[in-house]
C-alpha positions as CSV (number, residue, x, y, z in Angstrom):
1,X,0.7,42.6,8.5
2,X,1.2,39.2,9.2
3,X,-0.1,35.5,9.2
4,X,0.0,33.3,11.8
5,X,0.1,29.1,11.1
6,X,-0.1,26.3,13.5
7,X,0.4,23.0,12.0
8,X,0.0,20.1,14.4
9,X,0.5,16.1,14.0
10,X,3.0,14.1,12.6
11,X,2.7,13.4,8.9
12,X,5.3,10.5,8.9
13,X,9.2,10.6,8.6
14,X,10.7,12.5,5.3
15,X,14.1,13.3,4.1
16,X,15.9,15.5,1.6
17,X,18.7,13.6,-0.3
18,X,21.6,14.8,2.0
19,X,19.6,13.4,5.1
20,X,17.9,16.8,6.4
21,X,14.4,16.3,8.0
22,X,11.7,17.2,5.7
23,X,8.2,17.6,5.8
24,X,4.7,19.0,4.7
25,X,5.3,22.4,6.2
26,X,8.9,22.7,5.4
27,X,8.5,21.2,2.1
28,X,6.1,23.9,1.0
29,X,8.0,26.8,2.3
30,X,10.9,26.0,0.0
31,X,9.0,25.3,-2.5
32,X,6.2,28.3,-2.7
33,X,6.7,30.8,-5.3
34,X,4.4,33.2,-3.4
35,X,7.0,32.5,0.0
36,X,10.4,34.3,-0.3
37,X,13.3,33.3,2.1
38,X,15.9,30.7,1.3
39,X,16.3,27.4,3.4
40,X,18.9,28.6,5.5
41,X,16.9,31.5,6.9
42,X,13.5,29.8,7.4
43,X,14.3,28.3,10.7
44,X,14.4,30.3,13.3
45,X,13.8,28.4,16.5
46,X,13.1,25.0,17.5
47,X,12.2,24.5,21.2
48,X,13.1,21.0,23.0
49,X,11.9,18.9,25.7
50,X,13.7,15.6,26.5
51,X,15.4,15.9,23.3
52,X,12.1,16.0,21.1
53,X,11.2,19.1,19.1
54,X,8.0,20.4,20.9
55,X,7.7,22.6,18.1
56,X,9.5,24.4,15.3
57,X,9.3,28.2,14.4
58,X,9.5,29.3,10.8
59,X,9.5,33.2,9.9
60,X,9.5,34.3,6.1
61,X,7.6,36.5,3.6
62,X,4.6,35.8,1.6
63,X,3.0,38.1,-1.2
64,X,5.6,40.4,-0.9
65,X,5.2,42.3,2.3
66,X,3.3,40.3,4.6
67,X,5.0,38.6,7.4
68,X,4.5,34.7,7.9
69,X,5.0,32.9,11.0
70,X,4.4,29.1,11.3
71,X,4.9,27.0,14.4
72,X,5.0,23.3,13.4
73,X,4.4,21.0,16.5
74,X,4.8,17.3,15.4
75,X,4.4,16.0,19.0
76,X,1.0,16.3,20.8
77,X,2.3,15.8,24.2
78,X,2.6,19.9,24.4
79,X,-1.2,19.7,25.2
80,X,-0.3,17.5,28.0
81,X,2.8,19.1,29.8
82,X,2.6,22.6,28.3
83,X,-1.5,23.6,28.2
84,X,-0.9,27.2,28.2
85,X,1.5,27.7,25.3
86,X,-0.3,25.3,23.4
87,X,-3.6,27.1,24.0
88,X,-2.0,30.3,23.3
89,X,-0.5,29.0,20.2
90,X,-4.2,28.2,19.0
91,X,-5.8,31.0,20.2
92,X,-3.5,33.2,18.3
93,X,-3.4,31.3,14.9
94,X,-5.1,32.5,11.6
95,X,-5.0,29.3,10.0
96,X,-4.8,26.0,11.9
97,X,-3.5,22.4,9.8
98,X,-3.6,19.2,11.4
99,X,-1.6,16.5,9.6
100,X,-1.3,12.8,9.9
101,X,-0.2,9.8,7.9
102,X,-3.0,7.3,6.4
103,X,-0.7,4.5,7.6
104,X,-0.8,5.3,11.3
105,X,-4.0,4.1,12.6
106,X,-3.5,3.7,16.1
107,X,-2.0,7.5,16.2
108,X,-5.1,8.6,14.4
109,X,-7.8,7.4,16.7
110,X,-5.2,8.6,19.9
111,X,-5.4,12.2,18.6
112,X,-9.2,11.9,17.6
113,X,-10.2,10.4,21.1
114,X,-7.8,12.9,23.4
115,X,-6.5,16.1,21.4
116,X,-9.4,16.9,19.1
117,X,-12.1,17.7,21.6
118,X,-9.3,19.7,23.3
119,X,-8.6,21.7,20.0
120,X,-12.3,22.2,19.4
121,X,-12.6,24.2,22.9
122,X,-9.9,26.2,21.9
123,X,-10.8,26.9,18.2
124,X,-11.6,30.7,17.7
125,X,-13.5,30.5,14.2
126,X,-10.2,30.3,12.4
127,X,-9.9,27.9,9.4
128,X,-8.9,24.6,9.7
129,X,-7.2,21.8,7.1
130,X,-7.2,18.4,7.9
131,X,-4.1,16.8,5.8
132,X,-4.1,13.0,5.5
133,X,-0.4,12.5,3.9
134,X,0.8,9.0,1.9
135,X,-0.8,6.3,0.0
136,X,-2.5,3.4,1.9
137,X,-1.3,0.0,2.1
138,X,-3.4,-2.6,0.5
139,X,-6.4,-0.3,-0.2
140,X,-8.0,-1.9,-2.9
141,X,-8.9,-5.5,-3.0
142,X,-6.2,-6.5,-0.4
143,X,-4.4,-10.0,-1.1
144,X,-6.0,-12.9,1.0
145,X,-2.9,-15.1,1.1
146,X,-1.5,-15.2,4.5
147,X,1.3,-13.2,3.7
148,X,-1.0,-10.0,3.4
149,X,-3.5,-10.8,6.1
150,X,-1.5,-8.9,8.9
151,X,-1.5,-5.2,6.8
152,X,-5.5,-5.4,6.8
153,X,-7.0,-2.7,9.2
154,X,-4.0,-0.6,9.8
155,X,-5.0,2.4,7.6
156,X,-7.0,5.2,8.0
157,X,-9.9,5.6,5.6
158,X,-10.9,8.7,3.6
159,X,-14.4,8.3,5.7
160,X,-12.7,8.6,8.9
161,X,-10.9,11.7,7.6
162,X,-13.9,13.2,6.2
163,X,-15.9,12.6,9.7
164,X,-12.9,14.1,11.6
165,X,-13.0,17.4,9.1
166,X,-16.7,17.5,9.4
167,X,-16.4,17.6,13.5
168,X,-14.4,20.7,13.2
169,X,-15.8,22.3,10.0
170,X,-12.4,21.6,8.5
171,X,-11.3,21.4,4.9
172,X,-10.1,17.9,4.5
173,X,-6.9,17.3,1.9
174,X,-5.4,13.9,0.7
175,X,-1.8,14.0,0.1
176,X,-0.6,11.0,-1.5
177,X,2.9,12.2,-1.5
178,X,5.1,15.4,-0.9
179,X,5.9,16.2,-4.2
180,X,5.4,19.2,-6.3
181,X,1.7,18.4,-7.5
182,X,0.1,17.8,-4.1
183,X,2.7,20.3,-2.1
184,X,2.8,23.4,-4.5
185,X,-0.6,23.2,-6.3
186,X,-3.0,21.2,-4.4
187,X,-2.1,22.1,-0.5
188,X,-0.4,24.9,-1.6
189,X,-3.4,26.2,-3.1
190,X,-5.9,25.8,-0.6
191,X,-3.4,27.1,2.3
192,X,-2.9,30.4,0.1
193,X,-6.5,31.0,-0.3
194,X,-7.1,31.2,3.3
195,X,-4.1,33.4,3.8
196,X,-5.8,35.6,1.4
197,X,-9.0,35.1,3.6
198,X,-7.2,35.8,6.8
199,X,-5.3,39.2,5.1
200,X,-8.8,40.2,4.0
201,X,-10.5,40.0,7.7
202,X,-7.4,41.7,9.3
203,X,-7.7,44.6,6.7
204,X,-11.5,44.8,7.0
205,X,-11.0,44.9,11.4
206,X,-8.0,47.6,10.7
207,X,-10.4,49.9,8.6
208,X,-13.3,49.3,10.9
209,X,-10.7,50.4,13.7
210,X,-10.1,53.4,11.9
211,X,-13.5,54.4,11.3
212,X,-13.3,54.7,7.8
213,X,-16.6,55.9,6.3
214,X,-16.1,54.4,2.7
215,X,-15.3,51.0,2.6
216,X,-12.9,49.6,0.0
217,X,-14.7,47.0,-2.2
218,X,-11.4,45.1,-3.9
219,X,-12.0,42.2,-6.5
220,X,-12.7,38.9,-5.0
221,X,-10.3,36.4,-4.6
222,X,-10.8,34.0,-7.9
223,X,-12.1,30.4,-7.6
224,X,-8.8,28.6,-8.7
225,X,-9.4,25.7,-10.9
226,X,-8.7,22.5,-9.3
227,X,-6.1,19.5,-11.0
228,X,-7.6,16.8,-11.9
229,X,-7.2,13.6,-9.4
230,X,-4.8,11.3,-10.8
231,X,-6.7,7.6,-11.9
232,X,-6.3,5.2,-8.9
233,X,-5.3,1.4,-10.8
234,X,-7.0,-1.1,-8.7
235,X,-5.0,-4.2,-7.5
236,X,-6.4,-7.5,-9.0
237,X,-8.1,-9.5,-6.3
238,X,-6.5,-13.0,-5.1
239,X,-7.1,-16.3,-6.7
240,X,-4.7,-17.9,-3.9
241,X,-7.1,-20.9,-3.5
242,X,-8.4,-21.3,-6.9
243,X,-4.8,-21.1,-8.3
244,X,-3.9,-24.1,-6.0
245,X,-6.7,-26.2,-7.1
246,X,-5.8,-25.2,-10.8
247,X,-2.1,-26.8,-9.9
248,X,-3.8,-30.2,-8.7
249,X,-6.1,-30.5,-11.3
250,X,-3.7,-29.4,-14.3
251,X,-0.6,-31.6,-13.1
252,X,1.7,-28.4,-13.8
253,X,5.2,-28.5,-12.4
254,X,4.5,-31.6,-10.0
255,X,7.5,-32.9,-8.5
256,X,5.8,-36.2,-6.7
257,X,4.3,-39.2,-8.4
258,X,2.0,-41.3,-6.2
259,X,2.1,-45.2,-7.0
260,X,-0.3,-48.0,-5.6
261,X,1.2,-51.1,-4.1
262,X,0.8,-52.7,-7.4
263,X,3.1,-49.7,-9.1
264,X,0.3,-48.0,-10.7
265,X,0.4,-44.3,-11.2
266,X,-2.3,-42.8,-8.7
267,X,-2.0,-39.1,-8.7
268,X,0.5,-36.3,-8.9
269,X,1.2,-33.4,-6.9
270,X,3.7,-30.9,-5.2
271,X,6.2,-31.1,-2.2
272,X,5.4,-27.8,-1.0
273,X,1.7,-28.2,-0.7
274,X,2.0,-31.3,0.7
275,X,4.6,-30.0,3.4
276,X,2.7,-26.7,4.2
277,X,-0.1,-29.0,5.8
278,X,1.7,-31.8,7.1
279,X,4.7,-32.9,9.1
280,X,4.3,-36.6,7.8
281,X,5.1,-35.1,4.2
282,X,7.8,-32.9,6.0
283,X,9.4,-36.2,7.5
284,X,8.8,-38.3,4.2
285,X,10.2,-35.6,1.9
286,X,13.6,-34.8,4.4
287,X,12.5,-31.4,5.1
288,X,12.8,-32.1,9.0
289,X,14.4,-35.0,10.6
290,X,12.8,-37.4,12.9
291,X,15.1,-35.6,16.0
292,X,13.2,-32.2,15.0
293,X,9.5,-33.6,15.0
294,X,10.0,-35.6,18.0
295,X,6.4,-37.3,17.8
296,X,6.6,-41.3,17.8
297,X,2.8,-41.0,16.1
298,X,3.8,-38.9,13.2
299,X,7.1,-41.4,12.4
300,X,4.9,-44.1,12.4
301,X,2.5,-42.9,10.3
302,X,5.0,-42.2,7.7
303,X,6.6,-45.5,7.8
304,X,3.5,-47.1,7.9
305,X,1.6,-45.4,4.8
306,X,4.7,-44.5,2.3
307,X,7.9,-45.2,1.3
308,X,10.2,-43.9,-1.4
309,X,11.2,-45.6,-4.7
310,X,14.4,-44.6,-6.4
311,X,15.2,-47.6,-8.2
312,X,16.2,-46.7,-11.8
313,X,14.9,-50.1,-13.0
314,X,11.4,-49.1,-11.8
315,X,8.7,-49.6,-14.7
316,X,8.3,-46.3,-16.5
317,X,11.7,-44.6,-15.3
318,X,13.2,-44.5,-18.8
319,X,10.5,-41.9,-19.9
320,X,10.9,-39.7,-17.0
321,X,12.7,-36.1,-17.3
322,X,16.7,-37.0,-17.3
323,X,17.3,-33.5,-15.5
324,X,15.4,-33.7,-12.2
325,X,12.4,-36.5,-12.5
326,X,9.7,-36.3,-10.1
327,X,10.0,-38.3,-6.7
328,X,8.0,-41.5,-6.7
329,X,6.0,-42.4,-3.4
330,X,4.6,-46.0,-3.0
331,X,1.3,-45.8,-1.2
332,X,1.4,-49.0,0.7
333,X,-2.2,-49.0,2.0
334,X,-4.6,-49.9,-1.2
335,X,-7.8,-49.1,0.6
336,X,-6.2,-45.2,1.6
337,X,-4.4,-45.3,-2.0
338,X,-8.0,-45.4,-3.9
339,X,-9.0,-42.1,-2.0
340,X,-5.9,-40.4,-2.7
341,X,-7.3,-38.3,-4.9
342,X,-9.9,-37.1,-2.9
343,X,-7.4,-36.8,-0.3
344,X,-5.3,-34.5,-2.3
345,X,-8.3,-32.4,-3.7
346,X,-9.1,-32.0,0.7
347,X,-5.5,-30.7,1.1
348,X,-5.0,-28.5,-2.0
349,X,-8.4,-26.7,-0.8
350,X,-6.9,-25.6,2.8
351,X,-7.5,-29.1,4.7
352,X,-10.6,-27.7,6.6
353,X,-13.4,-29.0,4.7
354,X,-14.1,-32.6,6.4
355,X,-17.7,-33.2,5.9
356,X,-17.1,-33.1,1.8
357,X,-14.0,-35.2,2.5
358,X,-16.4,-37.9,4.3
359,X,-18.8,-38.0,1.7
360,X,-16.4,-38.4,-1.1
361,X,-15.1,-41.5,0.5
362,X,-18.4,-42.8,1.5
363,X,-19.2,-42.6,-2.3
364,X,-16.0,-44.8,-3.0
365,X,-16.5,-47.3,0.2
366,X,-19.0,-49.3,1.0
367,X,-17.7,-50.7,4.1
368,X,-18.0,-47.9,7.0
369,X,-15.1,-49.2,8.8
370,X,-13.0,-48.4,6.0
371,X,-14.5,-45.1,6.1
372,X,-13.5,-44.6,9.5
373,X,-10.1,-45.8,9.0
374,X,-9.1,-43.6,6.0
375,X,-10.6,-40.6,8.2
376,X,-8.4,-41.4,11.2
377,X,-5.2,-41.9,8.7
378,X,-5.9,-38.5,7.4
379,X,-6.3,-36.9,10.7
380,X,-2.6,-38.7,11.4
381,X,-1.1,-37.2,8.6
382,X,-2.4,-33.6,9.6
383,X,-1.5,-34.1,12.9
384,X,0.5,-31.5,15.3
385,X,3.6,-33.0,16.7
386,X,3.3,-33.1,20.7
387,X,-0.2,-32.8,20.8
388,X,-2.9,-35.6,21.4
389,X,-5.7,-36.2,18.9
390,X,-8.7,-37.3,20.8
391,X,-11.1,-36.0,18.2
392,X,-13.7,-38.6,16.9
393,X,-15.7,-37.6,14.4
394,X,-15.3,-35.0,11.4
395,X,-18.1,-32.5,12.5
396,X,-16.0,-31.9,15.8
397,X,-12.7,-31.6,13.9
398,X,-14.3,-29.0,11.4
399,X,-12.0,-26.1,11.2
400,X,-13.0,-22.7,10.4
401,X,-10.4,-21.4,8.2
402,X,-8.1,-23.2,5.7
403,X,-4.7,-24.6,7.4
404,X,-2.6,-22.5,5.4
405,X,-3.5,-19.7,8.2
406,X,-2.5,-22.0,11.1
407,X,1.1,-22.8,12.4
408,X,2.2,-25.0,9.6
409,X,1.8,-22.9,6.4
410,X,3.4,-22.2,3.1
411,X,5.1,-19.0,5.2
412,X,7.5,-21.5,6.6
413,X,9.1,-22.1,3.3
414,X,9.4,-18.6,2.2
415,X,13.0,-17.3,1.8
416,X,14.5,-20.6,2.6
417,X,16.2,-23.2,0.1
418,X,14.4,-26.2,0.7
419,X,12.0,-27.0,-1.7
420,X,12.5,-23.7,-3.9
421,X,12.7,-24.2,-7.8
422,X,13.1,-20.6,-8.5
423,X,15.1,-17.6,-7.4
424,X,14.3,-14.2,-7.9
425,X,17.0,-11.5,-8.2
426,X,14.9,-8.1,-7.0
427,X,16.2,-4.7,-8.1
428,X,13.8,-1.4,-7.2
429,X,14.2,0.2,-10.4
430,X,11.3,1.3,-13.0
431,X,12.9,-0.5,-16.0
432,X,13.3,-3.8,-14.3
433,X,9.9,-3.7,-13.2
434,X,8.9,-3.1,-16.9
435,X,10.9,-5.9,-17.9
436,X,8.7,-7.9,-15.7
437,X,5.7,-6.8,-16.5
438,X,6.6,-7.8,-20.3
439,X,7.3,-11.3,-19.0
440,X,4.3,-11.1,-16.9
441,X,1.8,-10.5,-19.7
442,X,3.9,-13.3,-22.0
443,X,3.3,-15.9,-19.4
444,X,-0.3,-14.5,-18.8
445,X,0.3,-14.1,-15.1
446,X,-2.1,-11.4,-15.0
447,X,-1.7,-10.6,-10.8
448,X,2.1,-10.2,-11.4
449,X,1.4,-7.7,-14.2
450,X,-0.7,-5.7,-11.7
451,X,2.2,-5.7,-8.9
452,X,4.3,-4.4,-11.4
453,X,1.9,-1.8,-12.6
454,X,1.5,-0.7,-8.8
455,X,5.2,-0.5,-8.5
456,X,6.0,1.6,-11.3
457,X,3.6,3.9,-10.5
458,X,4.6,4.4,-7.1
459,X,8.4,5.1,-8.0
460,X,6.9,7.6,-10.4
461,X,4.5,9.5,-7.8
462,X,7.4,9.6,-5.2
463,X,10.1,11.5,-7.5
464,X,10.2,15.1,-6.9
465,X,9.8,17.5,-9.7
466,X,13.8,18.3,-10.2
467,X,14.2,14.3,-10.5
468,X,11.8,14.1,-13.2
469,X,13.2,16.9,-15.1
470,X,16.8,15.5,-14.9
471,X,16.2,11.7,-15.3
472,X,17.0,9.7,-18.0
473,X,14.0,7.5,-18.0
474,X,11.9,7.7,-21.5
475,X,8.4,8.3,-19.9
476,X,7.3,8.0,-23.4
477,X,8.5,4.9,-24.3
478,X,7.2,3.4,-21.0
479,X,3.8,4.4,-22.4
480,X,4.2,2.4,-25.7
481,X,5.6,-0.5,-24.1
482,X,2.6,-0.5,-21.8
483,X,0.1,0.1,-24.7
484,X,1.8,-2.5,-26.7
485,X,1.7,-5.5,-23.6
486,X,-1.8,-4.7,-23.3
487,X,-1.6,-3.0,-19.7
488,X,-4.2,-0.6,-20.4
489,X,-4.7,0.9,-16.5
490,X,-1.0,1.5,-16.5
491,X,-1.1,3.3,-20.3
492,X,-4.1,5.5,-19.0
493,X,-2.4,6.4,-15.7
494,X,1.0,7.7,-17.6
495,X,-0.9,9.7,-20.0
496,X,-2.2,11.4,-16.8
497,X,1.2,11.7,-15.1
498,X,2.7,13.4,-18.4
499,X,-0.1,16.0,-18.5
500,X,-0.1,16.6,-14.5
501,X,3.8,17.2,-15.5
502,X,3.2,19.1,-18.6
503,X,5.9,21.4,-17.8
504,X,8.4,19.0,-17.4
505,X,7.8,16.3,-20.1
506,X,6.3,19.3,-23.0
507,X,10.4,20.2,-23.2
508,X,11.5,16.5,-23.4
509,X,12.3,15.7,-27.2
510,X,10.9,12.1,-26.5
511,X,7.4,14.5,-26.0
512,X,7.3,14.5,-29.7
513,X,7.1,10.8,-29.9
514,X,3.5,11.1,-28.8
515,X,0.8,10.1,-31.1
516,X,-1.7,12.7,-32.3
517,X,-4.4,11.4,-29.9
518,X,-2.2,10.9,-27.2
519,X,-1.0,14.4,-27.8
520,X,-4.6,15.5,-27.8
521,X,-5.1,13.6,-24.6
522,X,-2.1,15.6,-22.8
523,X,-3.6,18.7,-24.0
524,X,-6.9,18.4,-22.9
525,X,-5.9,17.2,-18.8
526,X,-2.6,19.3,-18.8
527,X,-1.7,21.0,-15.8
528,X,-1.5,24.0,-15.2
529,X,-4.3,24.5,-17.7
530,X,-4.6,27.6,-19.5
531,X,-7.7,28.4,-17.4
532,X,-5.5,27.8,-14.2
533,X,-2.9,30.4,-15.5
534,X,-5.3,32.9,-16.6
535,X,-7.0,32.5,-12.8
536,X,-3.5,33.0,-11.5
537,X,-3.0,36.1,-13.4
538,X,-6.2,37.2,-12.1
539,X,-5.1,36.0,-8.3
540,X,-1.9,38.0,-8.5
541,X,-3.4,41.6,-9.7
542,X,-5.9,41.2,-6.8
543,X,-2.8,40.9,-4.7
544,X,-1.2,43.5,-6.2
545,X,-4.4,45.8,-6.1
546,X,-4.4,45.1,-2.2
547,X,-1.0,46.2,-1.3
548,X,-1.5,49.4,-3.6
549,X,-4.6,50.2,-1.5
550,X,-2.7,49.6,2.0
551,X,-0.1,51.9,0.7
552,X,-2.8,54.5,-0.2
553,X,-4.4,53.9,3.6
């Protein structure tokens, strides 16, 4: 007796440590205890078209003496190039697995629109499994800064996957990684259940053909207990705009001080924020040269409005920090200088709330001519090189988004030495991430702390069971550090992680360092649980009884 499985779709590229290709089907066949056959004997045939594999055939033994044939088709082109072969594959399948990568939304919709209707017509009442593989990028509360804007909307949502499963009458699974938990225990449990169902159906059909008068009523396959879903660590919402305004109000890390024409301290600011919205400040702070800008009006505005003072005899210079004192900028226009605090607040808010700026300036200046003059100078400061500024009033100049989203923004300075005062030495290790998390907690940078938590979780989830068993990283020490530094989400996740991989971590000496409360939690949520092991024993007993009955027949 045999079982034929057809797997369709590409779940993304995955590789073993020795660079041999792997994937959902091959990983399952190589790890499942119910499937026999070493790695070299699984692969029997690979049909190629234009140097691309159309389908790969695997053969193995399942449940002892049941022949298992699997055709893995990662390329959907087979439905266009060879309809006869693809129809026969689907028509002769006992189980169909459709797999896709959750971060490839374009391919998902292409398959859904072009190929799923073809599969529905060829289906013949066989079970279908929809496997959504991968961890979604920016799934929870994506950052609103410009660096993360382009990542939105590129993932296949759970709702879309469930809707596809409803259309095909399929079982929907989410596999966040190709490790032992999701492959062997989650995907493997569902697939093996349908394999048992297929064997039951074939046995029933065989008995009907023999016209047996006494039908065999064996025990029904038990419903295996499902593992608990790992808790999801939600990323903290971005405070991008609020943090910029706090920099201005709190005067932290300032490197520019503006002075009035009579040399009185007026306002403090940050070079990088000013340069992010204005070529005038880029020219003033030597980020760009006049040859780079090539706009006489911007050069003239810079010269008319501002002047840099580096005189060591400047009043108050002796009180400045000797290491790296702030740059002194003299504002030549007294009227413009009187409104500088409102103009800086306007710039730090994204330089797009023109009506509010005009209202604030009118409260300080009684002369309407002075108001118009100040507004026009602000427009000149924000002017784009080479473009003619023909706008006459603030309402027509009103933008829909902050200026950070347009051509000149903070992204211009990313990974560039200009105006940089901090250099990060990046290492992709868990220990370094925990050290950075501790620093983030000490300095109350909660968003960086969440990023470190997400990194640690991602790294641990991607490790196969063999690596977890052999690694020197003390998972209990990580748990204690997470608790000590008030990382409640990470500590809870680590407890679930230890419980999920109970057979691995319970054998390590540091497991004894868990507190009584932590040990109780792990024992309560451990996997495999005692109930699962009992059900699995019944499952194997059921398989043995079916094999014995077949031998009697």
